[in-house]
C-alpha positions in Angstrom: 71.5 -8.8 246.4 75.0 -10.1 246.5 74.3 -13.6 247.8 71.2 -15.9 247.7 70.2 -19.0 249.6 68.6 -21.6 247.3 66.8 -24.9 247.4 69.3 -27.2 249.1 68.8 -25.2 252.3 65.1 -26.2 252.5 64.5 -28.5 255.4 68.2 -28.4 256.5 68.6 -25.0 258.1 72.1 -25.9 259.4 72.9 -22.3 260.6 76.6 -22.5 259.8 76.1 -19.5 257.5 74.5 -17.6 260.3 77.4 -18.3 262.6 80.0 -16.8 260.2 78.1 -13.8 258.9 79.9 -10.6 260.2 76.8 -8.4 259.7 74.0 -10.7 260.9 72.1 -10.5 257.7 70.9 -14.1 257.5 67.5 -14.8 259.1 64.6 -17.3 259.3 61.5 -18.0 261.4 60.4 -21.3 262.9 57.8 -21.6 260.2 60.1 -20.8 257.3 61.6 -23.7 255.4 65.0 -22.2 254.9 67.3 -19.3 255.8 67.3 -16.0 253.9 69.9 -13.3 253.2 68.8 -9.7 253.7 69.8 -8.0 250.4 70.0 -4.6 252.1 72.4 -5.8 254.8 74.7 -8.2 253.0 78.2 -6.9 252.5 79.2 -9.4 249.8 81.9 -11.0 251.9 81.3 -14.7 250.8 81.8 -16.1 254.3 78.3 -17.7 254.2 79.0 -19.3 250.8 82.1 -21.1 252.1 80.4 -22.2 255.4 77.3 -23.7 253.8 77.5 -27.5 254.2 74.9 -28.2 251.5 76.2 -25.7 248.9 72.9 -23.7 248.9 74.4 -20.2 248.8 75.4 -18.5 245.5 76.5 -15.1 244.4 73.4 -13.7 242.7 75.0 -13.8 239.2 75.9 -17.4 239.7 72.6 -18.8 240.9 71.8 -21.9 238.7 69.0 -21.3 236.2 66.7 -23.8 237.9 66.9 -21.8 241.2 66.7 -18.2 239.9 63.4 -17.8 241.6 65.2 -17.9 245.0 66.6 -14.4 244.2 63.0 -13.0 244.7 62.2 -15.5 247.4 65.1 -14.2 249.5 64.3 -10.6 248.9 60.6 -11.2 249.5 61.2 -12.6 253.0 62.3 -9.1 254.1 59.4 -7.1 252.7 
C-alpha cells in the first residue's frame, strides 16, 4: 500500500484527495468515519498527500508510529 489515510481525516472527510486522485482509488461510505485508499489501485502518485488539508495522508513507510494501525484499517476497508 503506497499511501495511507490516518486519524486526522476522521470526522473531516474533506474529499480534496478524492478530487485529485487520477485512478479513483479513494473511497468511503456514509457510515465510515474517514476516507480510505485502495492499496490495489493506488499508483503512488502522491497527489492525494499534497491535496489533504488536514495532513492525514502519508506514504506507508512514513506513517507516524502512533497511527501505524491505519495501514491495516485502510486495507481492511476493501476486504
